[in-house]
C-alpha positions as CSV (number, residue, x, y, z in Angstrom):
1,M,0.0,0.0,0.0
2,S,1.4,3.3,-1.0
3,L,-0.8,6.4,-0.8
4,T,-0.3,10.2,-1.0
5,L,-2.5,12.9,0.4
6,D,-3.9,13.6,-3.1
7,T,-5.0,9.9,-3.4
8,Y,-8.5,11.1,-2.7
9,R,-11.3,8.9,-1.3
10,L,-15.0,9.2,-1.5
11,L,-16.6,10.1,1.9
12,G,-19.3,7.6,2.7
13,R,-22.3,7.6,0.4
14,S,-21.4,11.0,-1.0
15,G,-19.3,12.1,-4.0
16,L,-17.1,14.3,-1.9
17,R,-13.4,13.6,-2.4
18,V,-11.2,13.8,0.7
19,S,-7.5,13.0,1.5
20,P,-6.8,9.6,3.2
21,L,-5.5,11.4,6.3
22,A,-7.4,14.4,7.7
23,L,-5.6,17.2,9.5
24,G,-7.0,17.6,13.0
25,A,-7.0,21.2,14.2
26,A,-7.7,20.5,17.9
27,T,-4.0,21.3,18.4
28,F,-4.5,24.8,16.9
29,G,-4.3,27.1,19.9
30,T,-2.7,26.7,23.4
31,E,-5.8,27.0,25.6
32,S,-5.6,23.3,26.2
33,G,-2.1,23.6,27.6
34,W,-0.5,21.4,24.9
35,G,-1.4,23.0,21.6
36,A,0.5,25.0,19.0
37,E,0.8,28.8,18.8
38,Q,-0.4,30.5,15.6
39,D,2.9,30.5,13.8
40,E,3.4,26.8,14.5
41,A,-0.2,26.0,13.6
42,R,0.3,27.8,10.3
43,K,3.3,25.7,9.5
44,L,1.2,22.5,10.1
45,F,-1.5,23.8,7.8
46,D,1.0,24.7,5.1
47,V,2.8,21.4,5.2
48,Y,-0.5,19.5,5.0
49,V,-1.9,21.5,2.1
50,E,1.3,21.7,0.1
51,R,1.5,17.9,0.2
52,G,-2.0,17.7,-1.4
53,G,-4.1,17.4,1.7
54,N,-7.6,18.9,1.5
55,F,-9.5,17.6,4.6
56,I,-9.3,19.6,7.8
57,D,-11.2,18.8,11.0
58,T,-12.1,21.2,13.8
59,A,-14.9,22.0,16.3
60,N,-16.4,25.1,17.8
61,T,-15.0,24.2,21.2
62,Y,-11.4,23.4,20.2
63,S,-9.1,25.8,22.0
64,N,-12.2,27.9,23.0
65,G,-12.8,28.8,19.4
66,T,-9.2,29.6,18.6
67,S,-9.0,26.6,16.2
68,E,-11.8,27.8,14.0
69,R,-10.5,31.4,14.1
70,M,-7.0,30.3,13.0
71,L,-8.4,28.2,10.2
72,G,-10.5,31.2,9.1
73,E,-7.3,33.1,8.6
74,F,-5.3,30.3,7.1
75,T,-7.9,29.4,4.5
76,R,-8.6,32.9,3.1
77,D,-6.7,32.2,-0.1
78,N,-7.7,28.6,-0.8
79,R,-11.1,28.1,0.8
80,E,-12.8,26.5,-2.2
81,S,-10.1,23.8,-2.6
82,L,-10.5,22.6,1.0
83,V,-13.0,20.4,2.8
84,L,-13.6,22.0,6.2
85,A,-15.4,20.0,8.9
86,T,-16.6,21.4,12.2
87,K,-19.0,20.3,15.0
88,Y,-21.7,21.6,17.3
89,T,-23.4,20.5,20.6
90,T,-20.8,21.0,23.3
91,L,-20.3,24.8,23.5
92,R,-21.9,25.7,26.8
93,R,-22.2,29.3,27.9
94,P,-22.9,30.0,31.7
95,G,-26.5,31.0,32.3
96,D,-27.7,29.9,28.9
97,P,-29.3,26.4,29.1
98,N,-29.8,26.3,25.3
99,S,-26.2,27.1,24.3
100,A,-25.3,23.4,24.2
101,G,-27.1,20.2,23.1
102,S,-28.3,18.8,19.8
103,H,-31.5,20.8,19.5
104,R,-32.4,23.2,16.7
105,K,-31.6,26.4,18.5
106,S,-28.1,25.2,19.5
107,L,-27.6,23.9,15.9
108,F,-28.5,27.2,14.2
109,T,-26.7,29.4,16.7
110,S,-23.5,27.2,16.6
111,V,-23.4,27.1,12.8
112,E,-23.8,30.9,12.5
113,A,-20.9,31.4,15.0
114,S,-18.7,28.9,13.2
115,L,-19.3,30.6,9.8
116,R,-18.2,33.9,11.4
117,Q,-15.1,32.4,13.0
118,L,-14.1,30.4,9.8
119,H,-14.7,33.5,7.6
120,T,-16.7,31.4,5.2
121,D,-20.2,31.3,3.7
122,Y,-20.6,27.5,4.1
123,I,-19.3,24.5,6.0
124,D,-18.4,21.5,4.0
125,L,-19.2,18.9,6.7
126,L,-21.0,19.5,10.0
127,Y,-21.0,16.9,12.8
128,L,-23.3,16.5,15.7
129,H,-20.4,16.3,18.2
130,V,-21.8,14.4,21.2
131,W,-25.2,12.6,21.6
132,D,-27.3,14.3,24.2
133,F,-30.0,11.6,24.9
134,T,-32.6,14.4,24.9
135,T,-33.3,15.9,21.4
136,P,-35.7,13.9,19.1
137,V,-33.8,12.6,16.1
138,E,-36.4,14.2,13.8
139,E,-35.6,17.6,15.1
140,I,-31.8,17.1,14.6
141,L,-32.2,15.7,11.0
142,R,-34.7,18.3,9.9
143,G,-32.6,21.1,11.3
144,M,-29.5,19.8,9.5
145,D,-31.5,19.4,6.3
146,D,-32.8,22.9,6.5
147,L,-29.2,24.2,6.8
148,V,-28.2,22.1,3.8
149,R,-31.1,23.6,1.8
150,Q,-30.0,27.1,2.8
151,G,-26.5,26.3,1.5
152,K,-24.8,26.9,4.9
153,I,-23.6,23.3,5.2
154,L,-23.1,20.8,2.4
155,Y,-22.9,17.5,4.2
156,V,-23.9,16.2,7.6
157,A,-22.3,13.7,9.9
158,I,-22.2,12.5,13.5
159,C,-19.7,11.6,16.3
160,N,-19.9,9.9,19.6
161,A,-23.4,8.3,19.4
162,P,-24.8,4.8,19.8
163,A,-24.9,2.7,16.7
164,W,-28.6,2.0,17.0
165,Q,-29.4,5.7,17.1
166,V,-27.2,6.4,14.1
167,S,-28.8,3.7,12.0
168,R,-32.2,4.9,13.1
169,M,-31.3,8.4,12.0
170,Q,-30.1,7.2,8.6
171,T,-33.2,5.3,8.0
172,I,-35.5,8.2,8.9
173,A,-33.4,10.6,6.7
174,D,-33.8,8.2,3.8
175,L,-37.6,7.8,4.3
176,R,-38.2,11.5,4.7
177,G,-35.9,12.6,1.8
178,W,-33.6,14.6,4.2
179,S,-29.9,14.9,3.9
180,P,-28.3,11.6,4.8
181,L,-25.4,11.2,7.2
182,V,-22.2,10.6,5.2
183,A,-19.6,10.2,8.0
184,L,-19.1,8.8,11.5
185,Q,-16.3,10.0,13.7
186,I,-15.3,7.6,16.5
187,E,-12.3,6.9,18.6
188,Y,-10.6,4.0,16.9
189,N,-7.0,2.6,17.2
190,L,-5.1,-0.5,18.3
191,I,-6.0,0.2,21.9
192,E,-9.6,1.2,21.4
193,R,-11.2,-1.3,19.1
194,T,-14.7,-1.6,20.6
195,G,-16.1,0.2,17.5
196,E,-15.7,-3.1,15.7
197,R,-18.6,-4.6,17.6
198,D,-21.4,-2.4,16.2
199,L,-20.3,1.1,15.1
200,I,-18.0,0.1,12.2
201,P,-20.3,-2.7,10.8
202,M,-23.2,-0.3,11.1
203,A,-21.3,2.5,9.2
204,R,-20.4,0.1,6.4
205,E,-24.0,-1.1,6.0
206,M,-25.6,2.4,6.2
207,G,-23.1,4.2,4.0
208,L,-21.1,6.3,6.4
209,G,-17.3,6.8,6.0
210,V,-15.5,6.2,9.3
211,L,-13.1,8.9,10.5
212,P,-11.1,7.7,13.5
213,Y,-10.0,10.3,16.0
214,S,-7.1,9.7,18.4
215,P,-5.7,7.0,16.0
216,L,-2.5,7.0,18.1
217,A,-4.4,6.7,21.4
218,G,-3.3,10.1,22.7
219,G,0.3,9.4,21.8
220,V,0.5,6.1,23.7
221,L,1.1,4.1,20.4
222,T,4.0,6.4,19.5
223,G,6.1,4.6,22.2
224,K,6.8,7.8,24.2
225,Y,5.4,6.4,27.4
226,S,6.9,3.7,29.7
227,R,6.0,1.8,32.8
228,D,7.6,4.6,34.8
229,D,4.7,6.8,33.8
230,L,2.3,4.4,35.4
231,T,4.0,4.8,38.8
232,A,4.1,8.6,38.4
233,A,0.3,8.8,38.2
234,N,-0.1,10.4,41.6
235,V,2.7,12.9,41.0
236,A,1.7,14.3,37.6
237,S,-2.1,13.8,37.5
238,D,-3.0,17.5,37.4
239,D,-0.1,19.3,35.7
240,G,-2.0,20.1,32.5
241,T,0.2,18.0,30.3
242,R,-0.8,15.5,27.7
243,K,0.5,12.8,30.0
244,S,-1.8,13.8,32.9
245,F,-4.7,14.0,30.4
246,N,-4.0,10.4,29.3
247,L,-3.7,9.3,32.9
248,A,-7.0,10.9,33.8
249,L,-8.7,9.2,30.8
250,G,-7.2,5.8,31.8
251,T,-5.3,5.5,28.5
252,L,-2.0,4.7,30.2
253,T,-2.4,1.2,31.5
254,E,-0.2,-2.0,31.5
255,R,-2.4,-3.5,28.7
256,N,-2.1,-0.5,26.5
257,L,1.7,-0.2,27.0
258,A,2.0,-3.9,26.1
259,I,0.2,-3.1,22.8
260,A,2.5,-0.2,22.2
261,D,5.5,-2.6,22.7
262,V,4.3,-4.8,19.8
263,V,3.8,-1.7,17.7
264,K,7.4,-0.7,18.4
265,E,8.6,-4.2,17.5
266,V,6.8,-4.1,14.2
267,A,8.1,-0.6,13.5
268,T,11.7,-1.6,14.1
269,E,11.3,-4.6,11.7
270,L,10.0,-2.3,9.0
271,G,12.4,0.5,9.6
272,V,9.6,3.0,10.3
273,T,8.3,4.8,13.4
274,P,5.6,3.4,15.8
275,A,3.3,6.3,14.9
276,Q,3.5,5.3,11.3
277,V,2.6,1.7,12.1
278,G,-0.4,2.7,14.3
279,L,-1.8,4.9,11.5
280,A,-1.1,2.4,8.8
281,W,-3.1,-0.2,10.7
282,T,-6.2,2.1,10.8
283,L,-5.8,2.8,7.1
284,R,-6.1,-0.9,6.3
285,N,-9.7,-1.1,7.4
286,P,-11.9,-0.7,4.3
287,T,-14.6,1.2,6.2
288,V,-12.1,3.8,7.3
289,T,-12.0,6.8,5.0
290,A,-9.4,9.0,6.8
291,P,-7.9,8.9,10.3
292,I,-7.6,12.3,11.8
293,I,-4.0,13.2,12.8
294,G,-3.5,15.8,15.5
295,A,0.2,16.8,15.3
296,R,1.6,19.7,17.4
297,T,4.8,20.3,15.4
298,P,5.7,20.0,11.7
299,A,8.1,17.2,12.5
300,Q,5.3,15.2,14.1
301,L,3.1,15.9,11.1
302,E,5.8,14.8,8.6
303,D,6.2,11.6,10.6
304,N,2.5,10.9,10.6
305,L,2.2,11.5,6.9
306,G,4.9,8.8,6.4
307,A,2.2,6.2,7.4
308,L,0.8,6.5,3.8
309,S,3.7,4.6,2.4
310,V,3.9,1.9,5.1
311,D,3.1,-1.6,3.9
312,L,2.1,-4.0,6.7
313,T,2.5,-7.6,5.9
314,A,0.0,-10.3,6.8
315,A,2.3,-11.5,9.6
316,H,2.6,-8.0,11.0
317,L,-1.2,-7.5,10.9
318,A,-1.7,-10.8,12.6
319,R,0.7,-9.8,15.5
320,L,-1.0,-6.4,15.9
321,D,-4.4,-7.9,15.9
322,E,-3.5,-10.6,18.4
323,A,-1.9,-8.1,20.8
324,S,-4.9,-5.7,20.7
325,A,-7.8,-8.2,20.2
326,I,-11.1,-7.6,22.0
327,G,-14.1,-9.9,22.5
328,L,-16.9,-8.9,20.2
329,G,-19.5,-10.0,22.8
330,F,-23.1,-11.1,22.3
331,P,-24.6,-11.7,19.8
332,H,-21.5,-11.5,17.5
333,D,-19.5,-14.3,19.2
334,M,-22.6,-16.6,19.2
335,L,-23.4,-15.8,15.5
336,A,-19.8,-16.5,14.5
337,S,-19.7,-19.9,16.2
338,D,-19.4,-23.1,14.2
339,H,-22.6,-24.4,15.8
340,I,-24.7,-21.5,14.5
341,R,-23.0,-21.5,11.1
342,N,-23.8,-25.2,10.7
343,V,-27.4,-24.7,11.6
344,T,-28.0,-21.7,9.3
345,A,-25.8,-22.6,6.3
346,G,-24.7,-26.3,6.7
347,D,-22.7,-27.4,3.6
348,L,-23.8,-24.4,1.6
349,K,-20.9,-22.8,-0.3
350,L,-21.8,-19.1,-0.1
351,E,-19.6,-16.1,-0.5
352,P,-20.2,-13.8,2.4
353,R,-21.5,-10.3,1.6
354,R,-18.8,-7.6,1.7
């Protein structure tokens, strides 16, 4: 497998062409404590675009809005050639109960604010950022469709939602003639593979391109953490660094470091970096359209882009899969058993649907 950023892929059930690696702009701005200043963020943007990249991911809450504002400045001269994706639902203003959530008021207010910050007339791809368990799906879908009809957004998508709700939304959109969802953003990497149970098969069946965020598990798969970092949990749990963030999320564990060890072994054998191996693994999944890479420095970005030319052998893939394997759970394990296959298919020679 050898790709380049201008080896474009279709996004889900749309005709939109996007690069096989998306540039994540969550690192644009320093409000998080570990992002990039404007000059450094500009270098990241330029490296990505000069290499043929066209797919950039942000959100209205990233760096308290700084990410969108920076992108608004960076894209003034080439806006039409880029695919800008942003999100709504999580921007909460004190004293305003309707500032966050998935409902229509939040949707319209957020989109108008994002258009201003991005200095653009339209958003290529808008995500519902986080499922709120409150807003009726018809309200969400109709609001998104209205914005598409107004030309303020071109395509709609969703993140961080249950598979059954996403499939229900897609079915309703199809039946009502509303704009369908074209993409699903989920956390997916060698450490976090639970999306393989329902979310990824659902996306494949319903026509959504999968865009993995945190494809390197917050940097754990790059090999930069060790067992010493586990014992330092009580010392550095609130220092505002990426390490303390991973400790708080539970990403730094013995299991996860063991997976990272196998990634490092494979990388050494191939003469590449662990980050490149981790990204190359996600790119091998046919339902994945574009992992989202969140580099903080140009050197990190260049290293990540090297994943496009990494060719993992069947033996390497088997080792990585074995080290990171998860149980699919019920009903998947039961349906995959020989007993069930014998009952339902017997001796029938039938090519499985792909």
